[in-house]
C-alpha positions in Angstrom: 0.0 0.0 0.1 1.0 3.5 -0.7 2.7 4.9 2.3 1.0 8.3 2.2 -2.2 6.5 1.8 -1.6 4.3 4.8 -0.9 7.4 7.0 -4.3 8.7 6.2 -5.9 5.4 6.7 -4.3 5.0 10.2 -5.5 8.6 11.0 -8.9 8.2 10.2 -9.2 5.0 12.0 -6.9 5.9 14.8 -9.2 9.1 15.4 -12.6 7.0 15.5 -10.8 4.6 17.9 -9.7 7.4 20.0 -13.0 9.0 20.2 -14.7 6.2 22.0 -15.2 6.8 25.7 -15.7 4.3 28.4 -16.7 5.9 31.6 -15.4 9.0 30.7 -11.9 7.9 29.5 -10.6 7.7 26.1 -7.4 6.8 24.2 -7.7 10.3 22.5 -4.8 10.8 19.9 -3.2 7.7 21.2 -6.0 5.5 19.6 -3.8 6.2 16.4 -1.2 4.0 18.0 -3.5 1.1 18.5 -4.3 1.3 14.9 -0.7 1.6 13.8 0.3 -1.2 15.8 -2.0 -3.5 14.0 -1.2 -2.2 10.6 2.5 -3.0 11.6 1.5 -6.5 12.6 0.4 -6.9 9.0 3.4 -5.6 7.6 2.5 -1.9 6.6 5.3 0.5 7.1 5.6 4.2 7.6 8.8 5.9 6.4 11.1 6.8 9.2 11.2 10.4 8.1 7.5 10.8 8.5 7.9 9.8 12.2 11.0 12.1 12.8 9.3 14.8 11.0 6.2 14.6 13.2 8.3 14.2 16.4 10.4 17.5 15.5 7.1 19.3 15.0 5.5 18.2 18.4 8.5 18.8 20.5 9.3 22.3 18.7 5.6 23.3 19.3 5.9 22.1 22.8 8.9 24.2 23.4 7.4 27.5 22.0 4.1 26.9 24.2 6.1 26.3 27.3 9.0 28.8 26.8 7.4 32.0 28.0 7.0 30.3 31.5 9.6 27.6 31.6 12.4 29.4 32.6 10.9 31.3 35.7 9.0 28.2 36.6 12.3 26.0 36.6 14.3 28.6 38.4 11.9 28.4 41.3 11.4 24.8 41.6 14.5 23.6 39.7 15.6 20.9 42.4 12.1 19.5 42.6 12.1 18.9 39.0 15.4 17.6 38.8 15.1 15.2 41.7 11.6 14.2 40.4 13.1 13.3 36.9 15.7 11.1 38.5 13.6 9.3 41.0 11.1 8.4 38.3 13.8 7.0 36.2 15.5 5.3 39.3 12.1 3.5 40.0 12.0 2.1 36.5 15.7 1.0 36.7 15.1 -0.6 40.0 12.2 -2.5 38.4 14.5 -3.7 35.5 17.2 -4.9 37.8 14.4 -6.7 39.9 13.1 -8.2 36.7 16.8 -9.5 35.5 17.6 -10.6 39.0 14.4 -12.3 40.2 12.6 -13.4 37.2 15.6 -14.4 35.3 14.8 -12.5 32.2 18.0 -11.8 29.8 19.6 -8.5 30.5 19.0 -7.1 27.0 15.5 -8.2 26.9 15.0 -6.6 30.3 16.7 -3.2 29.5 14.9 -3.1 26.2 11.5 -3.6 28.2 12.8 -0.7 30.4 13.2 1.9 27.6 10.1 0.7 26.0 8.1 1.1 29.3 9.6 4.6 29.5 9.1 5.3 25.8 12.7 6.2 25.3 14.2 5.7 21.8 17.4 7.1 22.8 17.4 4.8 25.8 16.8 2.0 23.5 19.7 3.0 21.3 22.1 3.1 24.3 20.7 -0.5 25.3 21.4 -1.8 21.9 25.0 -0.1 21.8 25.6 -1.5 25.3 24.5 -4.9 25.1 25.2 -5.5 21.3 22.0 -7.7 21.2 18.8 -7.4 19.2 16.9 -8.6 21.9 16.8 -5.2 23.3 14.6 -4.1 20.4 12.2 -7.1 21.1 12.0 -6.0 24.8 11.2 -2.4 23.5 8.6 -3.6 21.2 6.7 -5.6 24.1 6.7 -2.9 26.7 6.2 0.3 24.2 2.5 0.1 23.5 1.7 -0.1 27.3 4.3 2.3 27.9 2.3 4.8 25.8 -1.4 3.8 26.6 -0.3 3.3 30.5 0.6 6.9 30.9 -2.2 8.4 28.6 -4.8 6.4 30.8 -3.1 7.6 34.0 -3.4 11.2 33.6 -6.8 10.9 32.8 -7.7 8.5 35.5 -6.0 10.0 38.4 -7.9 13.3 38.4 -11.1 11.2 38.3 -10.1 8.9 41.4 -8.8 11.8 43.4 -12.3 13.8 42.5 -10.2 16.8 41.4 -12.1 19.8 40.2 -10.1 20.0 37.1 -11.4 23.2 35.8 -10.8 24.9 38.9 -7.2 23.7 39.0 -6.7 24.7 35.3 -8.0 28.3 36.4 -5.3 28.4 39.2 -2.6 27.3 37.1 -3.4 29.5 34.1 -3.5 32.7 36.9 -0.1 31.3 38.2 1.2 31.1 34.5 -0.2 34.7 33.7 1.9 36.0 36.7 5.1 34.5 35.7 5.1 34.6 32.0 7.8 36.6 30.3 6.3 39.8 29.2 8.0 42.1 26.3 7.5 45.4 27.9 9.8 47.5 25.5 6.5 48.9 23.6 8.4 48.2 20.3 6.6 46.8 17.2 8.4 43.9 16.0 8.6 42.8 12.5 6.7 39.7 11.7 8.2 37.9 8.8 4.9 35.7 8.1 1.5 35.8 9.5 1.6 32.0 10.5 4.9 31.9 12.3 6.4 29.3 10.1 9.6 31.3 9.8 10.6 31.1 13.5 9.4 27.5 13.8 11.4 26.5 11.0 14.6 28.4 12.4 14.0 26.6 15.7 13.8 23.2 14.2 17.1 24.0 12.3 18.7 25.0 15.6 17.2 22.1 17.3 18.6 19.5 14.8 21.8 21.2 15.3 21.8 20.9 19.1 20.6 17.2 18.6 23.9 16.4 17.1 26.1 17.8 20.0 27.8 15.0 21.6 27.9 14.9 25.3 30.5 12.6 26.9 29.5 10.5 29.9 31.1 8.4 32.5 32.6 5.0 31.6 33.2 5.9 27.9 29.6 6.4 27.3 28.3 9.6 25.3 24.7 11.3 25.1 23.2 13.4 22.5 19.6 15.3 23.0 18.4 13.6 19.6 15.4 14.7 17.7 13.2 14.7 20.8 15.5 17.0 23.0 17.4 19.2 20.8 14.1 20.9 19.0 12.4 21.1 22.5 15.5 23.0 23.9 15.4 25.4 20.8 11.6 26.1 21.0 12.0 26.8 24.6 14.6 29.6 24.2 12.9 31.0 21.3 9.5 30.9 23.1 11.0 32.6 26.0 12.8 35.5 24.2 10.1 36.2 21.8 12.2 38.5 19.6 15.7 38.9 18.2 16.2 42.7 18.0 13.3 44.0 15.6 12.5 40.6 14.4 9.7 39.0 16.0 10.2 35.0 16.8 7.0 34.4 18.2 4.7 31.7 16.6 1.0 32.2 16.9 -0.9 29.8 19.5 -3.2 28.5 16.7 -0.2 27.3 14.4 1.5 25.8 17.5 -1.7 23.8 18.2 -2.0 22.5 14.8 1.8 21.5 14.3 1.6 19.8 17.9 -1.4 17.7 17.1 -0.1 17.0 13.6 3.3 16.2 14.6 2.0 14.0 17.5 0.0 11.9 15.0 2.6 11.4 12.6 5.1 10.3 15.4 2.4 7.7 16.7 1.9 6.3 13.3 5.6 5.7 12.8 6.2 4.4 16.2 3.2 2.2 16.2 3.9 0.6 12.8 7.7 0.0 13.6 6.7 -1.8 17.2 4.0 -3.7 15.7 6.3 -5.8 13.5 6.2 -9.3 14.9 4.7 -8.0 18.1 2.4 -11.2 18.5 5.1 -13.6 17.6 7.3 -12.0 20.2 4.7 -12.4 22.9 4.0 -16.2 21.8 7.8 -16.8 21.9 8.6 -15.3 25.2 5.2 -15.6 27.0 2.5 -13.0 27.9 4.4 -12.6 31.3 6.8 -10.0 29.7 4.0 -8.0 28.8 2.9 -7.7 32.4 6.5 -7.1 33.6 6.5 -4.3 31.1 3.3 -2.9 32.5 4.9 -2.7 35.9 8.0 -1.0 34.7 5.5 1.6 33.3 3.2 1.8 36.3 5.7 1.7 39.4 7.6 4.7 38.3 4.4 6.7 37.8 2.9 5.9 41.1 6.1 6.7 42.9 6.5 9.9 40.8 2.8 11.1 41.6 3.5 10.4 45.5 6.7 12.2 45.5 5.4 15.1 43.5 2.3 15.9 45.7 3.5 14.8 48.9 7.3 15.6 48.8 7.4 18.5 46.5 4.0 19.9 47.1 3.0 20.2 43.6 -0.5 20.7 42.3 -2.0 17.9 40.5 -1.7 19.4 37.1 2.1 20.0 37.4 2.6 16.8 38.9 1.0 15.1 36.0 3.0 17.3 33.6 6.0 16.4 35.3 5.1 12.8 35.4 4.8 12.9 31.6 8.2 14.5 31.3 9.7 12.1 33.8 8.2 9.2 31.8 9.5 10.9 28.6 6.1 10.3 27.2 5.3 12.5 24.2 1.7 11.2 23.7 0.7 11.4 27.3 1.6 15.2 27.3 -0.6 15.6 24.3 -3.6 13.7 26.3 -2.9 15.9 29.2 -2.9 19.2 26.9 -6.2 18.1 25.5 -7.8 16.9 28.9 -6.8 20.3 30.6 -7.3 22.6 27.7 -4.3 24.7 29.0 -0.6 24.9 27.7 0.6 25.7 31.1 1.0 21.9 32.0 3.7 21.9 29.2 6.3 23.9 31.4 6.5 21.3 34.1 6.7 18.3 31.4 9.6 20.5 29.8 11.4 20.6 33.2 11.7 17.1 33.8 11.8 15.7 30.5 15.7 16.4 29.7 16.7 15.1 33.2 14.8 12.1 32.7 16.1 11.7 29.1 19.7 11.7 30.4 18.9 9.5 33.2 17.2 6.7 31.2 20.0 6.6 28.8 22.6 6.3 31.8 20.4 3.5 33.3 20.2 1.6 30.3 24.0 1.8 29.8 24.9 1.0 33.3 22.6 -1.8 33.8 23.6 -3.5 30.7 27.5 -3.0 31.7 27.2 -4.4 35.2 24.5 -7.1 34.9 25.4 -8.7 31.6 
């Protein structure tokens, strides 16, 4: 089938599935992932460039949205976000070690499951590099679907279970965001090179892709890059914060950002789903359904621990807690769901604060577990 035709068919079916609500819960945009997994199982493919394009559009848009409030928010709660991001990944790593030592699962397979449970492609790359074993990819494919869906459902279910007044919390968060948002008080009119904001958006993606290639050395001879998920996010945050360079505006209108965010997320889920769906059923039949359960534990445990720490130890409000958990779980789809459910971009700031920390530590965890438990 023509790949472009496949893209639109998956999109149509995915949105239909995502619109179905059961007791107020829905998959939303992540319905696209389920359909993509099915298409991938039957051999349908989405070119990797489409997935990467979608990811770049999504994270760059998130960066622009969060930029005006991110740096002030991070400055006031920097330690909380850093520690939370580290502890969420530490919980995932601990569950991985337990699976290896107690359940006897091979290290490459277990580390791959951990990276799938935390939806971390950079983590998977680190696992493959450290283990030199294709079983890491198999583990990733097993745990990844629930890694996405589990967090998507978590951010919807927790407010209902806790009987949270979401509109009230959103109003409070928006007021706090308005108080912290960076304002341009110069009074100058800046040059807007295009009405839709595509010019600054493309500048951010170019800068982000250049940042993505910067190699950061790590202990034990390892190295790390922000990749296409981290580089454009950072570029978007910086440009969203400064708003203009001299007389030239680098702001992007909110409607443009919302469209690019959703469009990018859908393309990313299509590519990730069809890729993970290859041989998915065969893998489960070969290694047993227990692996799926263990992968689910690797997703659920860090989320629960992260939520308790965020709300009890760091006294975060529930929406910032959920945003931070999405970042700590490096879950792009869950952030999309949280944005859709809350209808406020303010939650993107806490996501952006924990995400880089989690991204680094999931890579480190994959490498160290592979080195010491092989």
